[in-house]
N, C-alpha and C positions, 0 to 999 in steps of 0.2 A: 407660470408660476405649480405646475404639478413636478416640474423634473424638482424642485428644493423640494415641496413637499413629501415627494416619495422618497427623496434622501434622506429629512430627516426622519421620518418613519424606519425607517432601513435602521440608522443609527441609533435609536431608542430600544427594535422591536428585533433585531435581530437574529435571530433562528423563525421568523413569517416568512417562509415565501410571498411574493411580491410576481404575480406578473399582466402587464398591460397589453390590452387589446382595446384597439380600436374599432369603433364598427358605428352606422347610423343609432340614432336616439330608437324607433322600433325594435331593434335587432336586440339592444343593451337591454331595454325593458324587458324583451322575449328573453333573455338569461337568465336575469335577477326574479323572474315570476317561476323558472323551472329550476330554481338551487343553482344552475350552472357556475353563477358567481358569486360574491359576497357582499359585494357596494356595486354600485354603477352609477357613472358621469354623463348627465345629460343637458340637452338645453332647456328644452320646454319637457314639460309632462301635464301630463292630467292623470289624476289622482283612480284609481277605483276603490272600492268599498276594502276597508282595513289593507290598507296601502298609506303610507307616512314619507314625505316627503321634506326631507331635512337639506333648508341653504349653506354652504359650506362656505357663506364670504365671499364667497370667485363674483366676482365680476366681469360681467360678458362686453367685450364690446363689439359691433360691428364697422364693421373698416367698407367702405363703399369705394369700387376699383374702377379705374374707366381711363379709356387709352390717352397718353401725352399730350395729344392736341384738343383732346376733347373740348370744349367749353368749362365745365366745372372742375378742368385739372389744378391743380394749385388751390384747389379752396379746401378752407379747414371744416366747413358746415355745408351742406346742401337740406332749405326744409322736406317735410314728404310731400306738402305741393306741387314740387318740382319733382320729386322722385315718379311719381303715380302719370311723369308725360314720358317718360320715359323706358325702351323696352330692355329686358334685365334678368339676366342669369342669375339662381336662384337655386340654392340647397331645398329640396322640400325638408319643408319642418317637419313630418312622419312619415 
């Protein structure tokens, strides 16, 4: 979704320089608070006093990845009750 949004922005505002930096949520929040960047996009955010978080209309989808021979391979859905029984590798939330 982001490439299309950035392309439309560049077309509408050709004189504005855009730079995309990818980092974890904590670093993005730190850079916004330090006025190092004008805008940050993060998955989860705990607001501090005086901060405002705007929903951008983007839906985040979580995808479960398992090995091809795993008993869940090929399933479209897995219940939360089954997830707690498995070992998982996840990106930290903060």
